Kinemage of the C-alpha trace (Angstrom):
@kinemage 1
@onewidth
@group {chain A} dominant
@subgroup {mainchain}
@vectorlist {calphas} color= white
{ca met a 1} P 0.000 0.000 0.000
{ca met a 2} L 1.229 3.492 -0.848
{ca pro a 3} L 1.882 5.824 2.087
{ca ile a 4} L -0.501 8.743 2.567
{ca ile a 5} L 1.677 11.859 2.462
{ca arg a 6} L 0.347 15.282 3.446
{ca lys a 7} L 2.166 18.595 3.336
{ca met a 8} L 1.783 20.239 6.724
{ca phe a 9} L 3.201 23.221 8.594
{ca his a 10} L 5.213 23.616 11.814
{ca thr a 11} L 5.454 27.063 13.459
{ca gln a 12} L 8.301 28.210 15.703
{ca gly a 13} L 9.553 31.516 17.006
{ca tyr a 14} L 12.576 32.560 14.968
{ca arg a 15} L 15.945 31.924 16.523
{ca pro a 16} L 18.917 31.429 14.239
{ca pro a 17} L 19.846 29.158 12.647
{ca tyr a 18} L 16.815 27.696 10.893
{ca leu a 19} L 15.681 24.350 12.253
{ca lys a 20} L 16.610 21.075 10.557
{ca asn a 21} L 13.782 19.220 12.327
{ca pro a 22} L 10.624 20.234 14.160
{ca ile a 23} L 10.775 20.954 17.876
{ca ile a 24} L 8.918 18.590 20.172
{ca cys a 25} L 6.124 20.121 22.244
{ca lys a 26} L 6.125 19.001 25.874
{ca arg a 27} L 3.634 21.537 27.263
{ca thr a 28} L 1.308 20.055 29.881
{ca asn a 29} L -1.737 21.554 28.141
{ca ala a 30} L -0.869 20.337 24.639
{ca trp a 31} L -4.117 18.973 23.182
{ca leu a 32} L -2.719 15.638 22.124
{ca gly a 33} L 0.185 15.250 24.500
{ca thr a 34} L 3.907 15.317 23.821
{ca gly a 35} L 4.852 15.313 20.141
{ca tyr a 36} L 5.711 17.288 17.029
{ca tyr a 37} L 2.774 19.548 16.117
{ca phe a 38} L 1.835 20.508 12.573
{ca trp a 39} L -0.930 22.612 11.073
{ca tyr a 40} L -2.954 21.307 8.111
{ca glu a 41} L -3.151 24.746 6.470
{ca asp a 42} L -0.432 27.345 6.301
{ca gln a 43} L -2.845 30.173 7.177
{ca asp a 44} L -3.373 28.599 10.617
{ca ala a 45} L 0.383 28.153 11.028
{ca ile a 46} L 0.866 31.839 10.186
{ca ile a 47} L -1.865 32.971 12.599
{ca trp a 48} L -0.270 30.816 15.327
{ca gly a 49} L 3.071 32.490 14.601
{ca lys a 50} L 1.588 35.984 14.845
{ca glu a 51} L -0.429 35.230 17.987
{ca gly a 52} L 1.581 32.564 19.770
{ca lys a 53} L 5.201 33.518 19.136
{ca ile a 54} L 5.122 37.210 20.083
{ca glu a 55} L 7.944 36.870 22.630
{ca phe a 56} L 10.342 36.047 19.755
{ca gly a 57} L 9.443 39.117 17.703
{ca ser a 58} L 9.334 37.001 14.539
{ca phe a 59} L 8.447 33.466 13.563
{ca val a 60} L 9.119 30.834 10.915
{ca val a 61} L 6.648 28.416 9.373
{ca tyr a 62} L 8.276 25.230 8.143
{ca ile a 63} L 6.729 22.857 5.640
{ca ala a 64} L 7.146 19.090 5.777
{ca asp a 65} L 5.810 15.890 4.307
{ca ile a 66} L 4.007 13.802 6.906
{ca asp a 67} L 3.415 10.086 6.409
{ca cys a 68} L -0.177 9.737 7.586
{ca glu a 69} L -0.601 6.027 6.904
{ca asn a 70} L -0.713 5.068 10.603
{ca ile a 71} L -2.202 8.190 12.145
{ca leu a 72} L -5.545 8.307 13.891
{ca asp a 73} L -7.388 10.719 11.599
{ca thr a 74} L -10.270 12.058 13.697
{ca val a 75} L -10.984 14.773 11.124
{ca phe a 76} L -11.611 12.923 7.868
{ca val a 77} L -12.152 9.259 8.866
{ca glu a 78} L -15.447 8.623 10.672
{ca lys a 79} L -14.314 5.295 12.187
{ca his a 80} L -11.255 7.023 13.685
{ca tyr a 81} L -13.391 9.873 15.023
{ca leu a 82} L -15.825 7.489 16.737
{ca leu a 83} L -12.952 5.507 18.291
{ca trp a 84} L -11.320 8.744 19.471
{ca cys a 85} L -14.536 9.933 21.163
{ca lys a 86} L -15.100 6.537 22.807
{ca val a 87} L -11.566 6.452 24.251
{ca ile a 88} L -11.594 10.086 25.421
{ca asp a 89} L -15.057 9.723 26.991
{ca lys a 90} L -14.017 6.535 28.830
{ca val a 91} L -10.896 8.153 30.313
{ca ala a 92} L -12.811 11.327 31.227
{ca asp a 93} L -15.643 9.308 32.825
{ca asp a 94} L -13.155 7.228 34.849
{ca ile a 95} L -11.415 10.335 36.186
{ca leu a 96} L -14.736 12.044 36.950
{ca lys a 97} L -15.926 8.952 38.854
{ca lys a 98} L -12.712 8.782 40.903
{ca thr a 99} L -12.269 12.502 41.605
{ca gly a 100} L -15.723 14.069 41.229
{ca arg a 101} L -14.404 16.651 38.758
{ca lys a 102} L -13.725 16.978 35.047
{ca pro a 103} L -10.152 16.039 34.109
{ca thr a 104} L -7.524 18.319 32.644
{ca ile a 105} L -5.962 17.690 29.247
{ca lys a 106} L -2.758 16.657 31.022
{ca glu a 107} L -4.549 14.068 33.158
{ca val a 108} L -6.212 12.498 30.120
{ca asn a 109} L -2.985 12.457 28.095
{ca asp a 110} L -1.033 11.004 31.041
{ca ile a 111} L -3.470 8.085 31.333
{ca leu a 112} L -3.465 7.478 27.583
{ca lys a 113} L 0.345 7.424 27.615
{ca lys a 114} L 0.625 5.280 30.763
{ca asn a 115} L -1.772 2.704 29.315
{ca asn a 116} L -0.056 2.841 25.898
{ca val a 117} L -3.461 3.374 24.257
{ca trp a 118} L -2.033 4.752 21.000
{ca lys a 119} L 0.887 2.256 20.733
{ca asp a 120} L 0.137 1.421 17.070
{ca val a 121} L -0.567 5.045 16.143
{ca thr a 122} L 2.208 7.315 14.809
{ca gly a 123} L 0.170 10.478 15.256
{ca ile a 124} L -3.287 11.977 15.676
{ca met a 125} L -5.080 14.456 13.412
{ca phe a 126} L -7.479 16.643 15.390
{ca gln a 127} L -9.566 19.730 14.725
{ca asp a 128} L -11.308 22.469 16.564
{ca ile a 129} L -13.547 25.188 15.229
{ca pro a 130} L -11.993 28.621 15.659
{ca thr a 131} L -14.448 31.299 16.705
{ca asn a 132} L -12.212 34.222 15.751
{ca pro a 133} L -14.282 36.227 13.217
{ca asp a 134} L -11.139 37.162 11.252
{ca arg a 135} L -10.627 33.486 10.287
{ca asn a 136} L -13.957 33.118 8.475
{ca lys a 137} L -15.427 35.098 5.608
{ca ile a 138} L -19.076 34.930 6.717
{ca val a 139} L -20.424 36.704 9.801
{ca lys a 140} L -21.074 34.241 12.665
{ca leu a 141} L -20.576 31.149 10.489
{ca phe a 142} L -17.467 29.422 11.843
{ca tyr a 143} L -17.162 26.896 9.019
{ca arg a 144} L -13.394 26.462 8.815
{ca lys a 145} L -11.823 23.667 10.757
{ca arg a 146} L -8.520 24.440 12.414
{ca ile a 147} L -6.667 21.164 11.982
{ca gln a 148} L -3.517 20.012 13.725
{ca leu a 149} L -1.557 16.809 13.697
{ca val a 150} L 0.714 15.575 16.433
{ca ala a 151} L 3.425 13.228 15.236
{ca phe a 152} L 4.546 10.899 18.014
{ca gln a 153} L 7.514 9.748 15.957
{ca leu a 154} L 9.938 11.950 14.061
{ca asn a 155} L 10.400 9.260 11.399
{ca ile a 156} L 7.025 10.127 9.814
{ca val a 157} L 8.330 13.652 9.064
{ca ser a 158} L 10.432 14.300 5.951
{ca asn a 159} L 11.475 17.148 3.652
{ca phe a 160} L 11.393 19.665 6.528
{ca ala a 161} L 12.133 23.147 5.134
{ca val a 162} L 11.456 26.858 5.624
{ca his a 163} L 8.136 27.890 4.093
{ca tyr a 164} L 7.428 31.408 5.423
{ca glu a 165} L 8.805 33.902 7.933
{ca ala a 166} L 7.534 37.182 9.298
{ca ala a 167} L 7.463 39.551 12.237
{ca cys a 168} L 4.796 38.982 14.879
């Protein structure tokens, strides 16, 4: 079977020299846990640079080929989406039952990692719906998905190169 390759975008604050590989995200509130994060569309990568990398003064968007053959694609594959929701709901329900409160992203990701839930998955494609009116062309219709992928393994990333750079 042929690999499924997608061009995706990685945003970082600019600090010389240019990167040769993406930087791993280890933030405790990262949606999908520790990994290499990529945007599906360059416009979202650019917005993230302008809004999320202000402390650097400028940012760089890198482009890369991502092998998506073994990712959990919760955006475009219904079966993957339904599995994703089932797993997330189960973990959230278990934590709520034990603690009496809704879990944090970190708590959910820690349990998923500890239990090796995604052991056969090289990454996860996820989307949210941005409510920023500047991102959509129609008043109060937030139709654009804001899609990210977390790569758990660097070996699914190739042809990493500078795509765009600008001041914040």
